[in-house]
N, C-alpha and C positions, 0 to 999 in steps of 0.2 A: 478337391478333398484329398486329405492325406491318405497315405496308404494305411495308416493305423486306424483312421476313422472309417475307411471303406471296410477294413476287416471287421471293425465293430458292427457297422451297419449290416453287413452281410451276415455276420454270426447271429445278430438279432433276428434277422429274417428267416435264417435257417431254424433258429429255435422256435420260431412261431409256427413255421410249417411243420416241424417234427411234433409239436405238442398238439396242434389243431387239426392235422389231417395228413401230413405228409409222411411221417415215420420219425424216429426218435434220435438217431445218432449215426455215426459211421465208423468205418474201421478197416484195419488191415486184417488179413487172414493168416492162417498158420504158416503157409508157404507163399503167400502173396508177394510178388515183387513188382517194382515199378510204380512210380507215382501216377496218380490219376491227372493231376494238375501240374505236373512237373515238380522239380526240387530234387536235389541231388543226395540229401542226407536222410536216411531213413531213421524211423523210432522203432523201439521195441517195447513190449509191455508183457508182463507175466505175472501169474499169481496161482493161488491154491485154492481148491474147493474142499471144504471139510464138513463132516456129519458127526455131531457128537464128539468132537475133538480129534476124530480119525480122518485120514484122507479118503476122498470119495472119488473112485476112478469112473470112467465111462460117462462123464458129464459133457454134453456138448455145449461149447462156448461159442456164442455167435458175435461177430463184429460187424456192425451196421454203420453204414456210411451215410451220414445224414446229408452230406453235400448232394448226392445222387439219389438218395432215398432207396438204397439197395444194400443187400447183404455183400460185403466185401470179403468175407471169408468165415469159416468155422474151424474149430479144432476140438479135440477131445481130451479130457484129463487123463493122465497116465496113472499107473498103479499108485503113485505117491500123491495123486490128486492135483498134479501140476498141469498148467497149460502155459502157453506163450504164443505171441504173434510177433513176427520180425518182419523187417523191410516195410513198415508202414510208411506211406507216402508223406512227405512233407514238402513245405515250400510252395512255389508257384503264386498265382494271383489271389488264392482264396485259402485261407487257413482251414485245414481239413479237420473235421470233427466226427469223432467216432463214438460209438456206444457199445458196450458189451454187457452181455447177459448170459447166464447158464440155463440149461434145461435138462431135466432127466425125468422120466415117468415116475410118478409117486413122490416127487420132492418139490418143495418150494425153496426159494433162495433169497438172500439178502446180502448185499455187499458188506464185508468186514473191512471197511476202509477207514483209517484214521483221519480224523478232520471233518468228516461229514461233507456238507455242501459249502464249507467255509470259503473255497476259492471261487465261488460264483459272484459275478457282478450283475447288477440288475439295472436296466434302464427304466424310464418312466412308463406310464400305462402305454400298451396293454401288458406290461410286466414280462417282457420277454427276458430270458436269461442268456448269457454267454459266459463262457470260461476263459478266465485270463491266461492261464496256462496249466499244464500238467493235468491231474485227474481229480475228480470229484464224484459224488454220487447224487443222483436225482431221479425223480420219477419223470418219465417221458411218454408222450402219446404216440401210438403207432396205429392211428385209424387208417391211414392210406395203405397200410399193409394187408388189411382185413376187409371183408364183406360181412355185413350183418343185416338181418331182417329189416330194421328200420333206418339203418344207415347213420344214426346220430348218437348212440351210446358210445362213450369213449372207452378205450382200452388202454391202461397205463402199465408200463413195466418199471420196475426198479432197476436201474442201470449205473454202471460206472461210465461216466462221460470222460472223454479224452480229447483234449485239444492238441493236435500233433504240431510240434515245432521242431526245428532242427536238431537232430541227434539226442532226443530225450530217451533215456533208459528208465522205464517204470517198472519197480518190482513191488510185491506186496499188493497187487490188485486182486484181493482175496473175496471169496464168497463163502457164507455159511449156509448149509442145507438143513431144511426141517421136513419132517414128515408126519407131524401130529403127535409123535411120542416125546418131542422136545419142543413144546410151544414157546413161543416168545414171551408169553405173559400168562398169569393167572388172574382170573376175575375175582373181584371182592364180592362179599355178600352185600345184598341191598340195605340191610338194616331193618327189614320188616320183621316185627316180633309178634304180631298178632294173626293167627290163621283164621280165614273166612270161608275155606272150602278145603276139602280133601285134595291134596296135590297141589296146593297153591304154594306160594313163595315161603311163607313162614312155616309151612308144614314140612318143607324139605330142606331149607336153609343151605341152598347151593351157593358155593363161593367161599372164597377165603374168609374166615371169621375175623371180626374187628378186634383189635386190642382191647383189654378190659377198660383201660383209659385211652381213648382214641386221640383226644384233643388235649394238648398240654400248654398251659400258659408259660412262656419263657421269661416272663418279667421284664421284658424289654420292648413291648408293643406289639409283639409277634406271637403266633400260636403255631406250635408244631402239630402236624397231623401224622401220627405214628403209623397209620394205615398205609398211606401214600408217600410219606417222607417229605411232602411239601411243607413249606412255611407260609402262613397266611398273615396279612395284616390284621391285627386284633380288632381294630375299630372299623367295622364294615360300612360305616357312613361318613367317614372322614373326608374322603375324596368327593368331589362336588359331581353330582349328576351331570352328564354331558352328552352331546352327540358322539358317535364312534370315534372318529379321529381325534377329537379333543381328549376323550377318555383314554385312548391309547397313550397320547402324549403326556397326560397327567400322571399316569401310572409310571411312565418311563423317567419322570422327574422326581419321584418319591425318593427320599433319603432320610437317614437318621436325623432327628431333630424335628421332624414334622410328623403329624398324626400320631403323636405319643411314641415315636420310635427312639430307642437309645441302643439299637443293635449295631451301630457303626456301618450300616449299609449306605452305599452311595448311589447317585442317580444312574439308571441303566441296569441295576441289579434287580430290581422288580419289574414285573410284567403284568399285563391283564391276562387272566387265566383262559387257556383255550377251552373249547366246549367240553372235552372230557375231563379237564381239571375242575371246572365249574360244577359239572355233573357229579364228581366225585364227592363233593361236600354235602350233597343231598342225602338226607336220612329219610327214607320213604316211610317211616314209622311216625314221623313228625309232622306238624303243620303249624303254620303262622308263628315263626318261620319253619320251613322244612329242614332244620338243621338240628343235630342231636341236643336234646333238652339238657341244660346244665353245662354246655361246652362254655369255654371261657371268652368266646366272641362278645362283642358289645355292639349294640345299635345295628343288628342286622334287620334291614327293611323288608317288609312283605312284598315290596314291589319288584320290579324287573331289573336284573344285572346283565350288562354286557358281557359276552365272551370275546375272545381275540380272533374268533373263527369266522371267516367270511361264509355267507350262507351256501355259495358253491365256490370251492377253492380252486378251480381250474383256471386256465389261462383267460378265458372269457370273463371270468369274474362275476360279481353280483353287487348291486347297490345295497345289499342287506347283509347283516351279520347275525349270528345266532345269539340268543338271549334266554335266560331262564327266569321265570317268575319265582320268587323265593317264598312266597306264601304256601306253595304246595310242590314246586318242582317241575311245573309244566314248562315245556318249551314254547317260545313265542314265534308265530309266523302268522301275522294277521294283517299285513301290508302297512302298518302304522308303527308298532312297537319295536320293529327290527330294521327300520330303514336307517341306514348309516348317517345319512345327512341331516335327518329331521328329528329322529326319535331321541329323547333325553332320557337315558337310563342310568341305574346305579353303577358304580365303579367300585371294584374290589381289587386288591392286589395280592399276587402271590409270588414266590421265588422258590428255587430249589429244583432239583432234578431227579429225586427219588431217594432211595435208601430205606423206604418203609417196608411193610409186609408184602405189599404188592406193587407192580410197576404198572402204570397207567399206559394204555396204548395211544400212539399218536393218532390224531384225527384223520390223517391221510392228506390234509391240505399242504400244499407245497409251494403256493405262489405268495410272495409277500405283497401286502398292499399298504402297510404302514411300518415304521420301525418297530421291531420286537414284537410283531403280531405272530399269529400261528404259523402263517407260511414262512416267516423268517426264522422262528425259534424251532419249530417242529418237534416240540418236546413229547416224550413218551417212547414206548417201544415201537419200533417201526414195523410196517406191514410187509411180510414176505410175498413173493409172487412166483408162480400163481398161487393165490392164498387158499383157494378151495380145491380139494381132490375128490373127484367122482369115484366112489368105491365099487361102482358097478352093480350095486345090489339094492338101489333105491336110497342110499345114504350118501352124504358128503362129508368130508372131514375138513375143519378148519384148521390149517396149519399154524395159525397164531395163537389159537386158544386151546387146541386139542379137542374141542367139542364136535360131536357128530350130529349132523342134522338130517331131518327127513327132506329128501330131494323134492318131492312133489308138494308144491307150496299152496295148491288150492284144494287139497283133500279134505281139510278140516274146517268147517264153518258152523257158527252157531252163536248163541249167547256165552257169556264168559263161563257159567257154570257147566253148560252142555259141552263147550269145547274142552274145559278141563278134564271132564269124564272120557271123552272121546280120545284125547291124548293119552290118559293113563290106560285105556283099553287097546291101545294101539299095538299091533303085533305083526310079524312076518306074514305076508299074504294079503295085507291091506295096504292101500296107498302106495302101491308099487314096490313094496318091501320084499326082498328075498333074502334078508340078512339073519334069519333064524332067531329074531328077537321075539320075546314073549311079552304078554300084557304085563305092564308094571315097569317095563324097561325104560319107557319114554316119559317125558314130562314137558309141561309147558314152560318155555323159557321165562326166567324172571326178567325184571327191567334191565339188569346189567348184561345178562346173556343176550338178549335180543338186540340191544343197542350195540353190542360189541361187533356186529355185522356192518356196521356203518363205515363208510369211507367218504370223507368230506370233499374228496376231489370229484365226486359224482354228482351230477345234477339231477339224476333220476335213478334211484336204486333198483326199483321194480324193473324198469327197462333194462338195466345192465344185468341183473341176475337172470332174466329170462332170455338173454341173447346168446346164440352160437356165433362166435367170431371165426370165420373160414379164412385162413391164410391164402394169399395169392402167391406166396413164394415158398418153394419147396424146403427152404432152410429156416422157415419160421413155423412153428407148430400152430395149428389151429387150437381154439379153446372152446370146449362145449359150454352150454349153458350151465350156470352155477346151480340154479334151481330150475324145476319144471313149473311153468305157469305161475310165476310170482304175480299177483294180481295187481293191476294198476289202481291207484286211487282208492285204495281200501286200508282199513285199520286192521293191524294184526295184534292180537291180544298178548300181554304178558301175564305172568301169574301173580303180579304184584297189585295190590290194592292201593287205591289213592287214600291215604290217611285223612285228607281234608274232606272227603266225601266217600264214606266206605261203600255206597251203593255203586261206585264207579271203580274202574280199574285202569291201569296205564296201558296204553296201546302204543305202537309204533306205525306211523303212517308210512304206507309202502313206498311212496315216491321219494319224500324228502328225508325219511327215517327220523322226523322229529318225534318226541315223546308227548303224547296228549292224552288226556283222561276221557273215558267214554262210559256210558251207563253200562252196568253189567248185563242188563236186560237187552241191549242192543245186538245186533248180529255183526260178528267179526270173523276173520279167518285167524288160524293159528298154525304156526310151525310147531314141529316137535324136536325135542333135543334130548341127547344123552351123552 
């Protein structure tokens, strides 16, 4: 085997270990000298950490060495927010792989790195990645660095990945900090227009309001969504229903001249929508189909449409992909309609990356399973890490949305109406709260708000949310549980009524975070938000 092939094979193995249980990347430290595997020419990497446009000092930047699954070094940003690592080992028999991430109490971070993950190369299943050269950003698993009660829930960081080669000097490896006051996105309103109980979705109208005219016919076979900035294929039934891989390929081949298009688009510009994009087109006040009445779309079927999001987007993958039933907006997970290889579902096409009133969040999926799928494109606002901040008073703040959540996730249970009332009456002194909140400050989350907690790289949300991750390395911080007692295999209410059956409300299932309808008279749990 040639040296280049050996490097590729070992890099793929290293990546698999880092994602599935070993750690996530590796690196040189602030004053670390001398190569681990030999090699005479060191690399350097530097960047700046900023918060709301100003430098952020006192941030610990960790360099993790994936080759040895150990911390290679740490450094701290100076008064100008700058950090650097010099004398990073290069050469030897194994190309050294490093990953860098920042940490500071009260903040979440995301790499501000031009080019995204574009320099990554991918091999065949199990879809391990390696970096050709230089730097890129990725999500990486660090399960091997932590112990947690069930040992199975993943913990992923968003990191700058660096493949050390002889004499590289990398600048601009920057990070942006968030503390909840500068969220990465603002959630759109759901579209619910009729109120069915005090404190429900339509009564409170939370979220960014829709433009007076949301969908605009461009006159070229496309429809512009002024809320999200996405452009959709006008004819929602032109592409042939197919199994998932065929559906992805069909959309990738779409171009001007077919399906009524005269927009000048070429093959590769269109994609199958990810789950968040497909969800965004749902109008919960409508049914049959659940898309705004009077919109310029044609031939929207009431059946099931594929998304480009694999059911669990981690390295292990899944034979299923997320899909939504357009009759009412229900997510499909029934062992038949979401199986990639056998289910034949509708195919819609979307293009664009934003520019609307709101920016959709990325799904969190990061592994590609087909060209131009969710793991490849990763469209939407990225998820900072650590995303949730424990405020120490019974609440947690989501750094991505700025929403504040009740930490105790098993405190409120009952029918939809009784849960709405309990949330509205919630105040400091109840459910572990010591935040000084008064009755009326809290609400039951609407469909968009509760769904915003999802991360499609997780295979079990309830498991992850309730886990405390204890670090085995003094240089890596432990992570407390996001919520207390997020109940497994239970439905959590949203304040949004199912327009197709108004005696039902939309819920989110605690484990897969799919959106399913349930009779309002049934018993479910509720989170509270403000």
